[in-house]
C-alpha beads as a LAMMPS data file, in Angstrom:
LAMMPS data file: protein, C-alpha beads

260 atoms
259 bonds

1 atom types
1 bond types

-500.0 500.0 xlo xhi
-500.0 500.0 ylo yhi
-500.0 500.0 zlo zhi

Masses

1 110.0

Atoms # bond

1 1 1 275.675 314.096 -241.038
2 1 1 277.177 315.580 -244.180
3 1 1 280.815 314.633 -244.799
4 1 1 282.603 317.367 -246.727
5 1 1 285.784 317.054 -248.757
6 1 1 287.593 320.293 -249.624
7 1 1 289.808 320.375 -252.718
8 1 1 292.597 322.973 -252.801
9 1 1 295.090 323.735 -255.552
10 1 1 295.921 326.153 -258.324
11 1 1 293.981 326.449 -261.567
12 1 1 295.470 324.186 -264.204
13 1 1 296.715 321.603 -261.708
14 1 1 294.565 318.794 -263.058
15 1 1 292.054 318.867 -260.218
16 1 1 289.152 317.914 -262.472
17 1 1 290.853 314.691 -263.634
18 1 1 291.815 313.786 -260.081
19 1 1 288.281 314.499 -258.889
20 1 1 286.803 312.270 -261.573
21 1 1 289.052 309.456 -260.357
22 1 1 288.256 310.010 -256.669
23 1 1 284.516 310.229 -257.317
24 1 1 284.468 307.127 -259.508
25 1 1 286.740 304.944 -257.404
26 1 1 286.381 306.268 -253.870
27 1 1 282.769 307.355 -253.335
28 1 1 279.266 305.866 -253.593
29 1 1 278.865 307.706 -256.924
30 1 1 281.010 305.071 -258.599
31 1 1 278.813 302.186 -257.460
32 1 1 276.665 300.672 -260.217
33 1 1 273.700 300.767 -257.828
34 1 1 274.205 304.455 -256.928
35 1 1 271.272 306.823 -257.131
36 1 1 271.330 310.262 -258.753
37 1 1 272.544 312.968 -256.405
38 1 1 274.169 310.585 -253.908
39 1 1 277.271 312.807 -254.072
40 1 1 277.238 316.562 -254.614
41 1 1 280.101 318.550 -256.099
42 1 1 280.261 322.270 -255.302
43 1 1 282.463 324.246 -257.671
44 1 1 283.743 327.713 -256.831
45 1 1 282.708 330.275 -259.432
46 1 1 286.090 330.205 -261.178
47 1 1 286.789 326.511 -260.733
48 1 1 287.254 324.565 -263.969
49 1 1 286.835 327.604 -266.202
50 1 1 289.741 329.355 -267.915
51 1 1 292.955 327.719 -266.755
52 1 1 291.232 324.578 -265.523
53 1 1 289.682 323.745 -268.878
54 1 1 286.300 324.506 -270.356
55 1 1 283.457 322.471 -271.715
56 1 1 281.514 319.590 -270.234
57 1 1 279.319 321.941 -268.231
58 1 1 282.259 323.496 -266.436
59 1 1 284.069 320.223 -265.781
60 1 1 286.820 320.669 -268.359
61 1 1 285.332 317.968 -270.590
62 1 1 286.115 315.313 -267.965
63 1 1 283.329 312.825 -267.353
64 1 1 282.208 312.665 -263.756
65 1 1 279.916 309.817 -262.673
66 1 1 276.369 310.606 -263.787
67 1 1 275.151 310.241 -260.213
68 1 1 277.197 313.281 -259.107
69 1 1 275.143 316.458 -258.770
70 1 1 277.071 319.629 -259.663
71 1 1 276.297 322.931 -257.964
72 1 1 278.114 326.180 -257.224
73 1 1 279.428 328.140 -254.279
74 1 1 280.893 331.632 -254.321
75 1 1 282.122 334.557 -252.274
76 1 1 281.302 338.138 -253.256
77 1 1 281.497 341.291 -251.181
78 1 1 282.031 339.299 -248.009
79 1 1 278.882 337.242 -248.623
80 1 1 278.991 333.485 -249.156
81 1 1 276.575 331.787 -251.509
82 1 1 276.182 328.012 -251.290
83 1 1 273.485 326.448 -253.421
84 1 1 270.862 324.492 -251.428
85 1 1 272.995 323.272 -248.488
86 1 1 269.866 322.075 -246.663
87 1 1 269.354 319.313 -249.241
88 1 1 272.966 318.136 -249.376
89 1 1 273.539 314.357 -249.457
90 1 1 275.856 312.562 -247.046
91 1 1 278.929 313.165 -249.221
92 1 1 279.890 316.592 -250.550
93 1 1 282.986 317.886 -252.347
94 1 1 283.853 321.600 -252.394
95 1 1 286.365 322.754 -254.996
96 1 1 288.027 326.067 -254.182
97 1 1 288.804 328.868 -256.614
98 1 1 292.254 328.006 -257.976
99 1 1 292.955 331.648 -258.836
100 1 1 292.191 333.055 -255.398
101 1 1 293.908 333.079 -252.019
102 1 1 293.466 329.624 -250.401
103 1 1 293.841 331.012 -246.860
104 1 1 290.974 333.457 -247.388
105 1 1 288.801 330.621 -248.665
106 1 1 289.716 328.304 -245.801
107 1 1 288.893 331.039 -243.292
108 1 1 285.455 331.407 -244.881
109 1 1 284.812 327.665 -244.917
110 1 1 286.017 327.311 -241.311
111 1 1 283.252 329.709 -240.291
112 1 1 280.582 328.364 -242.647
113 1 1 280.711 324.568 -242.477
114 1 1 280.256 324.193 -238.692
115 1 1 277.174 326.435 -238.938
116 1 1 275.757 324.049 -241.510
117 1 1 276.529 321.099 -239.265
118 1 1 278.839 319.616 -241.885
119 1 1 281.840 317.582 -240.808
120 1 1 285.070 317.920 -242.770
121 1 1 286.137 314.422 -243.787
122 1 1 289.333 315.434 -245.560
123 1 1 291.071 318.401 -247.117
124 1 1 293.065 317.581 -250.237
125 1 1 295.572 319.699 -252.163
126 1 1 296.453 318.933 -255.761
127 1 1 300.021 320.221 -256.167
128 1 1 301.088 321.495 -259.583
129 1 1 304.731 320.430 -259.349
130 1 1 305.683 321.988 -262.682
131 1 1 304.234 325.366 -261.715
132 1 1 305.974 325.401 -258.338
133 1 1 309.307 324.137 -259.678
134 1 1 309.309 326.937 -262.244
135 1 1 308.204 329.566 -259.709
136 1 1 309.881 329.147 -256.297
137 1 1 308.146 332.352 -255.170
138 1 1 304.973 330.253 -254.861
139 1 1 306.484 328.114 -252.095
140 1 1 304.403 329.747 -249.341
141 1 1 301.217 329.463 -251.425
142 1 1 301.570 325.698 -251.564
143 1 1 302.952 325.478 -248.033
144 1 1 299.746 327.085 -246.770
145 1 1 297.630 324.611 -248.742
146 1 1 299.514 321.614 -247.347
147 1 1 299.233 323.059 -243.823
148 1 1 295.440 322.741 -244.076
149 1 1 295.489 319.398 -245.896
150 1 1 295.212 315.764 -244.905
151 1 1 296.497 314.654 -248.306
152 1 1 298.644 316.280 -250.997
153 1 1 298.459 314.826 -254.497
154 1 1 301.558 315.475 -256.591
155 1 1 300.460 316.214 -260.151
156 1 1 302.043 317.714 -263.295
157 1 1 305.360 315.938 -262.549
158 1 1 306.287 314.972 -266.105
159 1 1 308.779 317.812 -266.641
160 1 1 310.033 317.919 -263.051
161 1 1 313.142 315.992 -261.886
162 1 1 312.442 313.243 -259.379
163 1 1 315.011 314.816 -257.064
164 1 1 312.948 318.012 -256.930
165 1 1 309.801 316.079 -255.979
166 1 1 311.665 314.116 -253.313
167 1 1 313.095 317.323 -251.833
168 1 1 309.653 318.952 -251.814
169 1 1 308.122 316.067 -249.847
170 1 1 311.150 315.736 -247.552
171 1 1 310.778 319.371 -246.504
172 1 1 307.382 318.606 -244.975
173 1 1 308.502 315.291 -243.498
174 1 1 311.428 317.044 -241.815
175 1 1 308.895 319.331 -240.138
176 1 1 306.929 316.250 -238.978
177 1 1 303.932 317.199 -241.082
178 1 1 301.589 314.155 -241.012
179 1 1 300.004 314.995 -244.394
180 1 1 299.709 312.022 -246.759
181 1 1 301.623 312.508 -250.041
182 1 1 300.522 310.557 -253.105
183 1 1 301.547 310.645 -256.769
184 1 1 299.108 311.458 -259.554
185 1 1 299.714 309.615 -262.821
186 1 1 297.479 310.075 -265.820
187 1 1 295.009 311.990 -263.666
188 1 1 294.672 309.105 -261.230
189 1 1 295.961 308.129 -257.817
190 1 1 297.009 304.608 -256.906
191 1 1 294.394 304.180 -254.185
192 1 1 291.402 306.546 -254.121
193 1 1 289.851 305.120 -250.911
194 1 1 293.120 305.703 -249.059
195 1 1 293.096 309.353 -250.115
196 1 1 289.482 309.796 -249.023
197 1 1 289.480 307.875 -245.740
198 1 1 288.060 310.328 -243.142
199 1 1 291.147 310.372 -240.948
200 1 1 292.595 313.733 -239.908
201 1 1 296.254 314.148 -240.892
202 1 1 296.375 317.941 -241.121
203 1 1 298.357 320.326 -238.959
204 1 1 295.583 322.890 -238.885
205 1 1 292.944 322.532 -236.164
206 1 1 290.402 324.985 -237.594
207 1 1 287.786 322.259 -238.061
208 1 1 288.551 320.391 -234.861
209 1 1 286.251 320.578 -231.843
210 1 1 288.967 321.254 -229.292
211 1 1 289.024 322.713 -225.835
212 1 1 291.578 325.425 -225.194
213 1 1 292.747 323.471 -222.164
214 1 1 293.988 320.734 -224.475
215 1 1 296.510 323.176 -225.955
216 1 1 297.955 324.356 -222.649
217 1 1 300.707 322.869 -220.509
218 1 1 300.330 323.121 -216.732
219 1 1 302.790 322.729 -213.899
220 1 1 300.637 321.568 -210.990
221 1 1 303.099 323.129 -208.543
222 1 1 303.082 326.507 -210.258
223 1 1 299.574 327.332 -211.472
224 1 1 298.840 330.953 -212.513
225 1 1 297.101 333.143 -209.922
226 1 1 295.422 335.436 -212.478
227 1 1 292.589 334.471 -214.839
228 1 1 293.816 333.262 -218.223
229 1 1 292.309 332.794 -221.665
230 1 1 291.508 329.163 -222.545
231 1 1 290.255 329.786 -226.081
232 1 1 292.020 327.799 -228.820
233 1 1 294.754 329.747 -230.582
234 1 1 294.293 331.255 -234.019
235 1 1 295.691 329.304 -236.919
236 1 1 299.016 330.953 -237.844
237 1 1 297.889 331.471 -241.446
238 1 1 294.798 333.361 -240.218
239 1 1 296.684 335.772 -237.980
240 1 1 296.584 339.455 -238.894
241 1 1 298.726 342.454 -238.004
242 1 1 297.138 345.536 -236.354
243 1 1 296.666 347.065 -239.813
244 1 1 294.543 344.066 -240.861
245 1 1 297.108 342.544 -243.219
246 1 1 297.984 338.860 -242.985
247 1 1 301.092 338.200 -240.909
248 1 1 301.911 335.438 -243.398
249 1 1 300.987 336.946 -246.774
250 1 1 300.732 334.874 -249.935
251 1 1 301.664 335.817 -253.487
252 1 1 298.855 336.430 -255.965
253 1 1 298.883 333.207 -257.930
254 1 1 297.088 334.835 -260.859
255 1 1 300.300 336.643 -261.730
256 1 1 302.086 333.317 -262.159
257 1 1 299.266 331.589 -264.008
258 1 1 299.084 334.428 -266.529
259 1 1 302.763 333.965 -267.410
260 1 1 302.085 330.589 -268.942

Bonds

1 1 1 2
2 1 2 3
3 1 3 4
4 1 4 5
5 1 5 6
6 1 6 7
7 1 7 8
8 1 8 9
9 1 9 10
10 1 10 11
11 1 11 12
12 1 12 13
13 1 13 14
14 1 14 15
15 1 15 16
16 1 16 17
17 1 17 18
18 1 18 19
19 1 19 20
20 1 20 21
21 1 21 22
22 1 22 23
23 1 23 24
24 1 24 25
25 1 25 26
26 1 26 27
27 1 27 28
28 1 28 29
29 1 29 30
30 1 30 31
31 1 31 32
32 1 32 33
33 1 33 34
34 1 34 35
35 1 35 36
36 1 36 37
37 1 37 38
38 1 38 39
39 1 39 40
40 1 40 41
41 1 41 42
42 1 42 43
43 1 43 44
44 1 44 45
45 1 45 46
46 1 46 47
47 1 47 48
48 1 48 49
49 1 49 50
50 1 50 51
51 1 51 52
52 1 52 53
53 1 53 54
54 1 54 55
55 1 55 56
56 1 56 57
57 1 57 58
58 1 58 59
59 1 59 60
60 1 60 61
61 1 61 62
62 1 62 63
63 1 63 64
64 1 64 65
65 1 65 66
66 1 66 67
67 1 67 68
68 1 68 69
69 1 69 70
70 1 70 71
71 1 71 72
72 1 72 73
73 1 73 74
74 1 74 75
75 1 75 76
76 1 76 77
77 1 77 78
78 1 78 79
79 1 79 80
80 1 80 81
81 1 81 82
82 1 82 83
83 1 83 84
84 1 84 85
85 1 85 86
86 1 86 87
87 1 87 88
88 1 88 89
89 1 89 90
90 1 90 91
91 1 91 92
92 1 92 93
93 1 93 94
94 1 94 95
95 1 95 96
96 1 96 97
97 1 97 98
98 1 98 99
99 1 99 100
100 1 100 101
101 1 101 102
102 1 102 103
103 1 103 104
104 1 104 105
105 1 105 106
106 1 106 107
107 1 107 108
108 1 108 109
109 1 109 110
110 1 110 111
111 1 111 112
112 1 112 113
113 1 113 114
114 1 114 115
115 1 115 116
116 1 116 117
117 1 117 118
118 1 118 119
119 1 119 120
120 1 120 121
121 1 121 122
122 1 122 123
123 1 123 124
124 1 124 125
125 1 125 126
126 1 126 127
127 1 127 128
128 1 128 129
129 1 129 130
130 1 130 131
131 1 131 132
132 1 132 133
133 1 133 134
134 1 134 135
135 1 135 136
136 1 136 137
137 1 137 138
138 1 138 139
139 1 139 140
140 1 140 141
141 1 141 142
142 1 142 143
143 1 143 144
144 1 144 145
145 1 145 146
146 1 146 147
147 1 147 148
148 1 148 149
149 1 149 150
150 1 150 151
151 1 151 152
152 1 152 153
153 1 153 154
154 1 154 155
155 1 155 156
156 1 156 157
157 1 157 158
158 1 158 159
159 1 159 160
160 1 160 161
161 1 161 162
162 1 162 163
163 1 163 164
164 1 164 165
165 1 165 166
166 1 166 167
167 1 167 168
168 1 168 169
169 1 169 170
170 1 170 171
171 1 171 172
172 1 172 173
173 1 173 174
174 1 174 175
175 1 175 176
176 1 176 177
177 1 177 178
178 1 178 179
179 1 179 180
180 1 180 181
181 1 181 182
182 1 182 183
183 1 183 184
184 1 184 185
185 1 185 186
186 1 186 187
187 1 187 188
188 1 188 189
189 1 189 190
190 1 190 191
191 1 191 192
192 1 192 193
193 1 193 194
194 1 194 195
195 1 195 196
196 1 196 197
197 1 197 198
198 1 198 199
199 1 199 200
200 1 200 201
201 1 201 202
202 1 202 203
203 1 203 204
204 1 204 205
205 1 205 206
206 1 206 207
207 1 207 208
208 1 208 209
209 1 209 210
210 1 210 211
211 1 211 212
212 1 212 213
213 1 213 214
214 1 214 215
215 1 215 216
216 1 216 217
217 1 217 218
218 1 218 219
219 1 219 220
220 1 220 221
221 1 221 222
222 1 222 223
223 1 223 224
224 1 224 225
225 1 225 226
226 1 226 227
227 1 227 228
228 1 228 229
229 1 229 230
230 1 230 231
231 1 231 232
232 1 232 233
233 1 233 234
234 1 234 235
235 1 235 236
236 1 236 237
237 1 237 238
238 1 238 239
239 1 239 240
240 1 240 241
241 1 241 242
242 1 242 243
243 1 243 244
244 1 244 245
245 1 245 246
246 1 246 247
247 1 247 248
248 1 248 249
249 1 249 250
250 1 250 251
251 1 251 252
252 1 252 253
253 1 253 254
254 1 254 255
255 1 255 256
256 1 256 257
257 1 257 258
258 1 258 259
259 1 259 260
C-alpha cells in the first residue's frame, strides 16, 4: 500500500524547507541505511519554481535526502499526468501548485488517488502567516486548505505579531477543528514524526471510505416511508451552483503573490 502525503500552501511559504525537514527527520529517507527511491516526491509543475525559489533541480536550492526520488505531476486541459505511479514506493509526497486553486487540486486528487489504490496518510498545509496577515482577503483561501488538512504548519511568522497568530489558531479551535497546528522555525518543525503520523485529523471526508448511513440520523419511531439517498454528502468546498461556479469561491492567489 502506498501512503501519500499531500502538501498544500501558497508559493513562497517555505514549503521546500519544511519538506526537507520532514523528509530527513520523519521518513525512511533520513535513515542512514535507506535505499535510493525509498521515498518519492511529486512536484506540481509550478511547485518550487518562481516564487518558491529556483535552483537545485527545482527544489529551491534546498538539499533533500539523496534517497528521495523527485518526479512531477500536472493538470492540463482536464487531464492529470502523474509520472510512473505504478512504481511508487510505500511513501509518497505530492506538493500542490502554490499558485493555483487548492480546492480544484484537492478535487482532482480525491478522484485520482483512490483509483491508484493509494491511501492518504496526511494532508499538510504550510501557512504563510505574513502573506495572510497582510492580505485578509485570502482568509478563505487558507481556510479551505486547513479544512482539508490534518496538520497546519505556521511559517513566515517573523514579522507577524504573536497575537495575530494566536487569534488565527483560536478561530479554528473555536469551530472545533481537530487540525494539528505546529510552528515552523528556521524551516523546521519541533517534531517531524508527530506531523507525519498517519492519523486523520481533518474535517474533510473526501478520502474516507464511509457509508452514507454513517452520516444520517434516524428516529426508529419515525422512519421515512419513501426511498432516500444514502450517498455521502459532497464536501462543502466542492459544491457548485447550477451555473457551474463554486458556491464557496476562492480568490486568485496569484494576484496577491504578484504584489510582493
